[in-house]
C-alpha positions in Angstrom: -17.5 -0.5 16.8 -17.7 -4.2 17.8 -16.4 -5.1 14.4 -13.3 -2.9 14.9 -12.6 -4.5 18.3 -13.0 -8.0 16.9 -10.7 -7.2 13.9 -8.1 -5.7 16.3 -8.2 -8.9 18.4 -7.8 -11.0 15.3 -5.0 -8.9 13.9 -2.8 -9.3 17.0 -1.6 -12.9 16.2 -1.0 -11.9 12.6 1.1 -8.9 13.7 3.0 -11.1 16.1 3.9 -13.6 13.3 4.9 -10.8 10.9 7.1 -9.2 13.6 8.7 -12.6 14.3 9.4 -13.0 10.6 11.2 -9.6 10.6 13.2 -10.4 13.7 14.1 -14.0 12.9 13.6 -14.6 9.1 15.7 -17.7 8.9 13.5 -19.6 11.4 10.4 -18.2 9.7 11.5 -19.5 6.3 12.2 -23.0 7.7 9.2 -23.1 9.9 7.4 -26.4 9.3 10.0 -27.5 6.7 12.9 -28.5 8.8 11.9 -32.1 8.9 12.5 -32.4 5.2 16.3 -31.9 5.6 18.8 -34.2 7.2 21.3 -31.3 7.7 20.7 -27.6 8.5 19.7 -26.0 5.1 21.4 -22.9 3.9 19.1 -19.9 3.5 20.3 -17.3 1.1 20.5 -13.6 1.9 18.1 -12.9 -1.0 15.4 -15.1 0.7 16.0 -13.4 4.1 15.7 -10.0 2.5 12.5 -11.0 0.6 11.0 -12.4 3.8 11.7 -9.1 5.7 10.4 -6.9 2.9 7.2 -9.0 2.5 6.6 -8.9 6.2 7.0 -5.1 6.3 4.6 -4.7 3.3 2.0 -6.9 5.0 2.3 -4.9 8.3 1.7 -1.7 6.4 -1.2 -3.1 4.4 -2.9 -4.5 7.5 -2.4 -1.2 9.3 -4.0 0.7 6.5 -6.8 -1.8 6.3 -7.4 -1.4 10.0 -7.4 2.4 9.9 -9.9 2.4 6.9 -12.1 0.0 8.8 -11.9 2.2 11.9 -12.7 5.4 9.9 -15.7 3.8 8.2 -17.2 2.8 11.6 -17.1 6.4 12.8 
């Protein structure tokens, strides 16, 4: 049971980053790369859509992983 609680605590920041990527994908794409450009770079709609889909897939995968971990501990 301690493993489940530890994993839950470690998953919280990952979930927060993934939710942030869904709600603000342009900033998430440019996070840590803004210094490379003199002007504000253009982010395409395809890149924004890809970021949102990838974040949703990761959230679903992590949730399934957490549920499997929880079930195995019972």
